[in-house]
TIDOFI-849374 format. One record per residue: residue in three letters; x, y, z of N, C-alpha, C, O in turn. Coordinates in steps of 0.001 Angstrom, whole numbers, plus 500000, padded with zeros to 6 digits. Layout:
<rs>
alaXYZXYZXYZXYZ/...
</rs>
This chain:
<rs>
met339712555101513904338538554119513683337677554462514505336565554153514078/arg337619555166515910336831555881516604335694556551515683334609556051515386/lys336315558078515221335934558877514398334764558093513184333619558470512935/gly335360557155512705334573557009511480333044556353512099331964556709511627/arg333153555477513080331978554954513765331226555997514672330088555769515081/phe331873557085514952331074558143515716330279559077514582329115559474514608/ala331275559278513621330615560180512500329474559242511936328471559881511619/gly329389557891511737328092556895511025327088556979511909325927557028511504/ile327378557007513187326038556913514108325559558399514367324412558495514803/ile326182559433514187325860560470513984324555560519512730323327560561512807/phe325416560493511724324935560453510295323240559379510440322178559860510044/ile323293558447510844322628557621510814321016558563512465319790558641512392/ser321666558859513208320608559544514245320278560546513382319080560481513105/ala320902561537512787319874562430511826319609562190510498319458563117509702/ala319546561144510217318515561143508891317095560224509667316030560125509057/leu317294559616511042316639558886511665315321560630511765314277560943511191/val316038561152512611315276562430512874314793563772512313314121564633512881/leu315389563751510809315024563791510002313980563655509128313083564453508856/ser314222562446508681312916561766508206311853562012509060310952562740508646/gly311778561460510366310186561348511459310050560075511488308961559761511967/cys310665559237511192309933557687511187308338557543511376307830556828512239/ala307446558510510225306175558447509978305464558644511048304270558352511116/tyr306194559206512065305542560020513215304961561241513179305471562264512722/arg303942561131513641302992562495513520301884563123514814300986562414515268/phe302044564048515121301231564706516125299931564181516405299378564229515306/ala299204563760517136297782563586517463296940564950517373297302566000517903/gly295880564800516699295229566001516685295695566979515359295243568122515283/gly296516566513514447296981567064513607296240567593512473296611568524511758/gly295151566919512365293899566529511225293153567595511426293356568465512273/asp292034567531510433290813568352510034289850568460511265289478567665512127/leu289629569641511015287763569133511985286602568478511257286453568718510059/pro286131568020511620284678566526511613284160567072510535284898568050510414/gly283313567133509555282419567393508626282817568491507603282024569385507307/ala284036568408507082285021568960506207284852571026506933284887572116506362/val284722570698508027284641572534509050285453572964508607286421572231508405/lys285522574316508223287023575033508088286853576018508897287874576181509565/arg285929576849509181285689577851510145284668577507511146283500577280510831/val285125577466512391284235577642513509283636578448514477284444579344514721/ser282655578584515135282351579458516064282156578860517162281130578182517226/ile283054578913518359283086578931520094282210579812521171282743580760521747/ser281107579523521367280659580031522114280836579899523716281255578937524360/val280379581181524164280482581304525884280066579544526497278888579189526545/leu280723579004526739280125577801528121278920578321528611278794579511528897/glu278029577491528723276862577726530632278080577056531460278884576142531278/asn277834577844532297278456577334533669277424577164534590276753578012535177/lys277392575938534632276814574738535800277005575195536875275939575501537409/thr277996575429537564278977575771538415279185576424539157279696577414538634/ala279076576599540746279222577668541600280541578792541415280802579777542106/glu281248578250540223282785578889539896282503580199539182282303580235537967/ser282492581252539943282424582482538681283386582336537778284516581954538083/gly283134582539536957283666583508535626284494581988534906285301582221534007/ile284343580950535190285320579778535279284688579385533469285217578432532898/glu283938579932532971283411579918531659284045580868530694284093580729529471/asn284484581767531345285138583066530316286408582436530247286743582394529063/ile287460581811531156288335581281531324288626579695530660289736579164530649/ile287760579273530288287906577980529501287422578471528109287920577810527198/thr286741579271527782286289579570526280287447580059525493287895579753524388/asn287975581362526880289035581592526091290447580897525807291330581382525099/asp290496579839526395291263579320525745290993578143525116291793577222524952/leu289971578180524801289496576815523806289730577897522451290436577716521459/ile289026578858522740289500579942521129290887580145520919291433580027519822/tyr291551580506522162293177580100521751293733578871521054294184578949519911/glu293709578001521581294114576890521274293864576456520129294756575791519601/phe292184576754519128291842576303518017292875577758517307293419577272516316/thr293155578708517390293535579755516722295096579348516408295606579259515291/arg295691579137517615297297578830518086297026577273516800297879577235515913/asn296323576543516770296263575329515454295873575611514345295253574748513722/gly296136577020513697295859577493512481294364577474511930294201577617510719/lys292983577258512985291712576737512792291105578264512974291517579130513746/val290071578337512094290096579648511713288685580119512710287600579808512219/val288661580687513771287471581047514617286822582247514488287440583223514913/ala285417582483513873284802583108512925283424583358514022283157582557514917/asn282738584455513788281360584781514428280573583820513573280763583576512382/lys279238583084514743278467582466514229278019582338512982277904581308512317/asp277585584278512489277263583798510820278337583609509966277938583436508815/asp279973583562510112280684583427509179280805581669509358281186581132508319/ala280610580975510201281195580189510728280471578684509734279512578901508994/asp281068577225509848280490576607509070280069575366509727279586574338509252/ala280440575784511239279646574843512666280326575889513825281149576804513854/tyr279555575247514635280168576196516268279877575038517439279166574033517431/leu280699575602518391281335574663519041280445575453520367280545576663520569/thr279444574398521328278838574727522373278910573858523324279348572739523058/gly278464574209524746278863573315525547278759573661527248278987574818527601/ile278506572906527993277927572631529816279375573186530309280071573324529303/ile279904573461531179280691572904532480279548572611533506278688573310534043/glu279884571327533557279257570440534300279535570380535513278660570213536362/ser280780570505535792281121570502537094282282571498537725282816572248536907/ala282555571547538568284180572315539293284526571833540257284836572732541039/asn284718570492540856284688570168542278286334570210542637287185570194541748/asp286671570270544156287613569974545041287514568998546015286573568905546804/glu288734568078545954288914566987547484290327567546547821291170568243547255/ala290162566810549193291319566305549530292502565370549368292251564231549761/ile293469565514548993294486564492548880295541564095549421296173563067549180/ser295863565340550561296546565134551233296269565666552924295873566828552832/his296320565308554220295903566054555280297385565808556186298306564992556204/lys296970567083556925298073567092558517296422567025559589295532567822559885/gly296678565892559810295757565393561024294338564852560500294346564153559486/asp293379565077561002291923564736560791291136565714560075290407565348559153/his291248567361560541290336568425559776291041569413559050290521570449558637/thr292696568965558832293234570108557970294089569165556635294934568270556620/ser293339569933555617294172569820553986295320570362554121295545571374554785/leu296418569481553267297797569918552808297432570208551726297962571280551432/glu296635569753550723296635569769549188295578569129548856295355567992549273/arg294813569749548091293429569744547367293860569597545467294756569964544707/arg292778568953545419292367568789543749291449569265543530290461569175544259/val291506570109542143289664570275541409289942570085540365290922570257539641/lys288586569538540276288417569191538992287299569531538139286191569763538621/val287536569572536875286467570283536141285713569183534994286470568504534301/val284399569055534843284154567698533410282907569357533243282343570197533944/leu283147568814531351282692569598530467282129568608529370282588567484529166/gly281165569133528753280391568476527750280363569441526832280298570646527075/leu280434568699525283280478570205524507279985569207523394279885567986523511/lys279642570126522075278658569586521079279062570807519724279028572037519761/leu279417569915518648280009570521517522278608570417516340278040569394515957/lys278310571939515936276859571414515555277373572329514079278031573354513904/asp276662571319513157276626572359511460275545573533512018274875573577513050/lys275699574652510651274918575814510284273413575418510252272530576274510215/ser273154574034510267271282573737510089271085573265511651269963573158512144/gly272076573044512245271877572700514096272259571045514136272225570398515183/asn272625570476512834272990568934512734274128568595514384274927569450514765/ile274002567667514891275183567430515645276491566823514772276151566064513865/ile277815567032514906278837566732514043279694565885515043280215564790514832/trp279717566532516011280686565378517014279939565914518796279311566924519113/thr280291564958519444279626565581520757281246564557521424281760563496521073/gly281575565597522514282299565122523916281427565354524980280919566409525359/lys281285563722525591281113563623526920282041563216527825282772562230527728/asp281952564494529250282358564083530569283702564326530345284478563527530870/ile284390565669529380285564565926529033286165566484530468285649567518530892/ala287413565762531389287399566566532550288955566563532617289592565745531954/ala289474567339533297291118567306533780290788568105535259289860568799535674/asp292033567625535791291995568217537559293568568259537764294450567631537179/gln293633569148538725295197569712539110294724569836540199293601570254540482/ala296063569259541315296215569757542447297125571367542749297921572107542171/phe296581571294543690296639572741544476297165573010546103296467572462546956/ala298285573774546566298267573405547943296926574207549109295870574780548841/val297508573939550228296733574933550347296889575300551908296913574419552768/met297010576900552254297846577570552691296978578061554067295771577834554146/ala297525578569554851296696579103556358295935580256555879294952580573556549/asp296246581013554722295780582326554689294282581794553198294639581582552039/lys292960581703553574292267581017552810292182581884551528291990581242550495/ile292296583281551406292710584177549960294007583668549288294095583480548075/glu294935583474550111295836582626549525295439581686548752295367581786547527/thr295075580437549587294604579287548945293692579298548215293665578258547558/glu292623580204547905291657580694546417292453580818545800292354579883545006/lys293853581749545389294672581835544487294939580445543821294505579999542759/lys295781579886544753296173578650544415295654577933543542296195577540542508/arg293856577585544153293218576939543596292837577679541850292870577031540803/arg292485579203541984292424579546540875293537579619539582293284579870538404/thr294845579315540204295884579127539391295587577846538857295403577752537644/ala295489576511539834295259575462539391293942575472538270294207574734537321/ile292648576100538155292093575796537131292416576609535743292097576278534601/glu293001577543536089293560578110535009294505576668534257294170575992533284/leu295343576584534837296278575506534105295897574150533744296599573369533102/leu294439573872534321293512572648534322292521572969532797292063572141532009/ser292427574460532772291638575016531541292332574691530328291853573923529494/lys293729575395530173294833575302529252294762573751528908294908573523527707/arg294560572593529750294965571357529572293358570723528706293533569733527994/leu292529571045528753291398570797528590291084571681527157290226571320526351/ala291446572203527082291097573260525758292116572224524349291712571724523299/glu293556572258525002294231571158524142293556569455524031293959568726523124/asn292666569023524893291924567643524781291333567635523749291566566979522734/val290115568752524072289023569167523129289631569017521885289439568081521109/tyr290792570513521629291269570305520551291727568865519639291317568612518506/asn292642568048520417292987566646519835291880566103519374291729565933518164/arg290727565669520490289631564879520183289048565439518985289140564734517980/leu288428566634518866288047566782517485288353566738516187287487566845515319/thr290138566512515825290920566640515087291232565277515010291173564942513827/asp291456564589515541291937563282515912291318562272514557290516561387514856/asn291749562461512996291962561646512143290478561239511522290061560095511343/phe289746562576511224288539563074510699288693562438509553287844562544508669/
</rs>
């Protein structure tokens, strides 16, 4: 009797998993305005963080390409994504004593626009932000490496966030 009940539970579970229960991933839709090919410009960097514009732009390109969207040069694209890195700041989140940080958090904020070939704004993303904690080391060079790794991690999350916002149910 137990084997029959167990087999029934397995069968029902498998049927539910295979049917998907009408679940869909967010951001699985199309780009707004029937855009099929998009050009992604290197973001403008308004921060003191050298090279951050290349890290985030490359992650944006990777995210769009990974999800099957055609990334083209500006002349061949239906629309182009431009933007500004508004800020890249860090703050202490845990302390050892009054003047020593154990852990810090870096936060990056973007502003983006998707424009059609005529320059009309199709989509705007304001105050798109991500943050990541990193350990403070005794050696300043090691701390800076940890901070850079944190920026690389949050850049990937920013790219996913931008892609999902752009493709969400248009």
